[in-house]
KOLRO-182705 format. One record per residue (C-alpha): residue number from 0; x, y, z; residue in three letters. Coordinates in Angstrom, 2 decimals. Example, Ala and Ser with C-alpha at 12.3 -4.5 7.8 and 13.67 -1.06 7.14 Angstrom:
// KOLRO-182705
rec num->0	X->12.30	Y->-4.50	Z->7.80	residuo->ALA
rec num->1	X->13.67	Y->-1.06	Z->7.14	residuo->SER
// end
This chain:
// KOLRO-182705
rec num->0	X->98.20	Y->261.98	Z->140.35	residuo->MET
rec num->1	X->97.26	Y->261.46	Z->136.45	residuo->SER
rec num->2	X->97.40	Y->258.22	Z->134.91	residuo->VAL
rec num->3	X->100.50	Y->258.01	Z->132.42	residuo->PRO
rec num->4	X->99.98	Y->256.95	Z->128.58	residuo->ILE
rec num->5	X->102.04	Y->253.79	Z->128.10	residuo->VAL
rec num->6	X->102.69	Y->252.84	Z->124.42	residuo->VAL
rec num->7	X->104.65	Y->249.26	Z->123.71	residuo->GLU
rec num->8	X->105.70	Y->247.95	Z->120.34	residuo->TYR
rec num->9	X->107.83	Y->245.04	Z->119.75	residuo->LYS
rec num->10	X->110.37	Y->245.48	Z->116.66	residuo->VAL
rec num->11	X->112.24	Y->243.03	Z->114.60	residuo->ASN
rec num->12	X->115.50	Y->244.72	Z->115.48	residuo->ALA
rec num->13	X->118.66	Y->244.34	Z->117.92	residuo->PRO
rec num->14	X->118.73	Y->246.74	Z->120.83	residuo->ILE
rec num->15	X->121.89	Y->248.34	Z->119.62	residuo->GLU
rec num->16	X->120.14	Y->249.70	Z->116.56	residuo->LYS
rec num->17	X->117.00	Y->250.72	Z->118.29	residuo->VAL
rec num->18	X->119.32	Y->252.86	Z->120.95	residuo->TRP
rec num->19	X->121.13	Y->254.55	Z->118.08	residuo->LYS
rec num->20	X->117.90	Y->255.65	Z->116.58	residuo->ALA
rec num->21	X->116.78	Y->256.80	Z->119.61	residuo->LEU
rec num->22	X->119.81	Y->258.86	Z->120.65	residuo->THR
rec num->23	X->121.60	Y->259.86	Z->117.26	residuo->ASP
rec num->24	X->120.08	Y->263.15	Z->115.98	residuo->LYS
rec num->25	X->120.80	Y->262.11	Z->112.40	residuo->LYS
rec num->26	X->118.65	Y->258.81	Z->112.69	residuo->GLU
rec num->27	X->116.03	Y->260.83	Z->114.86	residuo->MET
rec num->28	X->115.82	Y->263.05	Z->111.64	residuo->LYS
rec num->29	X->114.59	Y->260.04	Z->109.50	residuo->SER
rec num->30	X->111.70	Y->258.88	Z->111.65	residuo->TRP
rec num->31	X->111.16	Y->261.22	Z->114.33	residuo->TYR
rec num->32	X->111.75	Y->264.91	Z->114.39	residuo->PHE
rec num->33	X->114.56	Y->267.15	Z->113.11	residuo->ASP
rec num->34	X->116.50	Y->268.01	Z->116.68	residuo->ILE
rec num->35	X->119.89	Y->269.98	Z->115.72	residuo->PRO
rec num->36	X->120.45	Y->270.79	Z->119.21	residuo->ASP
rec num->37	X->120.23	Y->267.07	Z->120.57	residuo->PHE
rec num->38	X->123.14	Y->265.80	Z->122.60	residuo->GLU
rec num->39	X->123.06	Y->262.77	Z->124.67	residuo->LEU
rec num->40	X->124.02	Y->264.08	Z->128.07	residuo->ALA
rec num->41	X->122.02	Y->264.37	Z->131.39	residuo->GLU
rec num->42	X->121.42	Y->268.06	Z->131.76	residuo->GLY
rec num->43	X->121.15	Y->268.91	Z->128.27	residuo->LYS
rec num->44	X->118.24	Y->270.62	Z->126.51	residuo->GLN
rec num->45	X->117.06	Y->270.36	Z->123.48	residuo->PHE
rec num->46	X->114.53	Y->271.87	Z->120.92	residuo->ASN
rec num->47	X->112.50	Y->271.05	Z->118.09	residuo->PHE
rec num->48	X->109.35	Y->271.95	Z->116.34	residuo->TYR
rec num->49	X->106.82	Y->269.44	Z->114.36	residuo->GLU
rec num->50	X->107.39	Y->268.48	Z->110.75	residuo->PRO
rec num->51	X->106.48	Y->271.25	Z->108.17	residuo->GLY
rec num->52	X->106.84	Y->274.88	Z->107.94	residuo->ASP
rec num->53	X->104.07	Y->276.07	Z->110.15	residuo->ALA
rec num->54	X->106.69	Y->276.01	Z->113.47	residuo->LYS
rec num->55	X->103.10	Y->276.04	Z->115.68	residuo->LYS
rec num->56	X->104.58	Y->273.90	Z->118.53	residuo->TYR
rec num->57	X->108.01	Y->274.67	Z->120.08	residuo->HIS
rec num->58	X->108.86	Y->271.47	Z->122.00	residuo->HIS
rec num->59	X->111.47	Y->272.10	Z->124.72	residuo->GLN
rec num->60	X->113.20	Y->269.09	Z->126.46	residuo->CYS
rec num->61	X->115.74	Y->268.17	Z->129.17	residuo->GLU
rec num->62	X->117.50	Y->264.93	Z->129.48	residuo->ILE
rec num->63	X->116.95	Y->263.81	Z->132.92	residuo->LEU
rec num->64	X->118.60	Y->260.13	Z->132.60	residuo->GLU
rec num->65	X->120.61	Y->257.88	Z->130.43	residuo->ILE
rec num->66	X->120.84	Y->254.25	Z->130.98	residuo->ILE
rec num->67	X->122.55	Y->253.01	Z->127.81	residuo->PRO
rec num->68	X->120.72	Y->250.70	Z->125.90	residuo->HIS
rec num->69	X->118.01	Y->250.68	Z->128.25	residuo->GLN
rec num->70	X->116.54	Y->254.10	Z->129.02	residuo->LYS
rec num->71	X->116.43	Y->257.60	Z->128.12	residuo->LEU
rec num->72	X->114.30	Y->260.08	Z->130.16	residuo->GLN
rec num->73	X->113.33	Y->263.60	Z->129.42	residuo->HIS
rec num->74	X->111.36	Y->266.47	Z->130.25	residuo->SER
rec num->75	X->108.60	Y->267.77	Z->127.69	residuo->TRP
rec num->76	X->107.43	Y->271.19	Z->127.40	residuo->ALA
rec num->77	X->105.62	Y->273.94	Z->125.42	residuo->TYR
rec num->78	X->107.24	Y->277.32	Z->126.94	residuo->PRO
rec num->79	X->105.31	Y->279.35	Z->124.53	residuo->GLU
rec num->80	X->101.93	Y->278.13	Z->126.18	residuo->PHE
rec num->81	X->102.79	Y->276.68	Z->129.80	residuo->SER
rec num->82	X->105.04	Y->276.64	Z->132.34	residuo->LYS
rec num->83	X->103.99	Y->272.92	Z->132.90	residuo->GLU
rec num->84	X->106.18	Y->269.92	Z->132.13	residuo->LYS
rec num->85	X->105.77	Y->266.26	Z->131.51	residuo->THR
rec num->86	X->107.93	Y->263.64	Z->131.45	residuo->ILE
rec num->87	X->108.81	Y->260.75	Z->128.53	residuo->VAL
rec num->88	X->110.91	Y->257.80	Z->129.32	residuo->THR
rec num->89	X->111.74	Y->255.57	Z->126.61	residuo->TRP
rec num->90	X->112.83	Y->251.93	Z->127.62	residuo->GLU
rec num->91	X->114.13	Y->249.21	Z->125.54	residuo->ILE
rec num->92	X->114.55	Y->245.57	Z->126.56	residuo->ASN
rec num->93	X->116.12	Y->242.79	Z->124.05	residuo->ALA
rec num->94	X->113.71	Y->240.25	Z->123.85	residuo->GLU
rec num->95	X->114.71	Y->236.72	Z->121.81	residuo->ASP
rec num->96	X->113.36	Y->237.97	Z->118.24	residuo->ASP
rec num->97	X->113.60	Y->241.45	Z->118.60	residuo->GLY
rec num->98	X->113.25	Y->244.53	Z->120.84	residuo->THR
rec num->99	X->110.32	Y->245.73	Z->123.17	residuo->LEU
rec num->100	X->110.38	Y->249.56	Z->123.28	residuo->ILE
rec num->101	X->108.05	Y->251.27	Z->125.94	residuo->ARG
rec num->102	X->106.97	Y->254.77	Z->125.95	residuo->LEU
rec num->103	X->106.06	Y->256.12	Z->129.00	residuo->THR
rec num->104	X->104.44	Y->260.00	Z->128.94	residuo->HIS
rec num->105	X->103.73	Y->261.01	Z->132.28	residuo->GLU
rec num->106	X->102.14	Y->264.24	Z->133.71	residuo->GLY
rec num->107	X->100.03	Y->264.68	Z->130.82	residuo->ILE
rec num->108	X->97.06	Y->266.44	Z->132.67	residuo->ASP
rec num->109	X->99.55	Y->269.32	Z->133.19	residuo->ASN
rec num->110	X->98.16	Y->270.29	Z->129.71	residuo->PHE
rec num->111	X->94.58	Y->269.78	Z->130.16	residuo->LYS
rec num->112	X->93.88	Y->273.37	Z->129.80	residuo->ASP
rec num->113	X->95.71	Y->273.90	Z->126.52	residuo->LEU
rec num->114	X->92.90	Y->272.51	Z->124.24	residuo->GLY
rec num->115	X->92.51	Y->269.42	Z->122.18	residuo->GLU
rec num->116	X->95.80	Y->269.24	Z->120.41	residuo->SER
rec num->117	X->97.35	Y->268.79	Z->123.92	residuo->PHE
rec num->118	X->94.88	Y->265.98	Z->125.04	residuo->SER
rec num->119	X->95.56	Y->262.77	Z->126.49	residuo->ARG
rec num->120	X->93.92	Y->261.05	Z->123.09	residuo->ASN
rec num->121	X->96.09	Y->263.51	Z->120.97	residuo->SER
rec num->122	X->99.17	Y->262.38	Z->122.60	residuo->PHE
rec num->123	X->98.60	Y->258.75	Z->122.61	residuo->THR
rec num->124	X->97.60	Y->258.91	Z->118.86	residuo->GLU
rec num->125	X->100.78	Y->260.62	Z->118.45	residuo->GLY
rec num->126	X->102.77	Y->258.15	Z->120.33	residuo->TRP
rec num->127	X->101.60	Y->255.26	Z->118.56	residuo->ASN
rec num->128	X->101.84	Y->256.80	Z->115.02	residuo->GLY
rec num->129	X->105.50	Y->257.49	Z->116.08	residuo->ILE
rec num->130	X->106.66	Y->254.44	Z->117.24	residuo->ILE
rec num->131	X->104.24	Y->251.87	Z->115.89	residuo->GLY
rec num->132	X->104.51	Y->253.16	Z->112.29	residuo->GLN
rec num->133	X->107.30	Y->255.60	Z->112.04	residuo->SER
rec num->134	X->110.02	Y->254.12	Z->114.14	residuo->LEU
rec num->135	X->109.03	Y->250.42	Z->113.56	residuo->LYS
rec num->136	X->109.15	Y->250.96	Z->109.96	residuo->THR
rec num->137	X->112.37	Y->252.50	Z->109.97	residuo->TYR
rec num->138	X->114.04	Y->250.07	Z->112.24	residuo->LEU
rec num->139	X->112.54	Y->246.99	Z->110.35	residuo->GLU
rec num->140	X->113.71	Y->248.31	Z->106.84	residuo->LYS
// end
């Protein structure tokens, strides 16, 4: 079994604000991706591409678990490149002076044959940028 990627950041924002940023498609567009078909309901699929006009990587996800203000889990796949899927889990916990965000991306080795863009290092850098820079800046403004 492969070792998951785990990225943690503490943000100076209340848990309600963090949950809304993670689950409201209008807010997601400001810090994450534009996901027009996102609907917060277990079993719902959503699709998106990386920012820009290239539309190189079609991301297809399905919501697997929702625990309001605590956890959002979904699959993560690239149907044009592989039948394999991975699992992304967002967990948030209120702390005295903010909220701890923990992202766990499991099964990343399922994409090891797809090249450097799908490598553990590439995903780790991507998640650190998305959470540590984009989301953190968005929440703390």
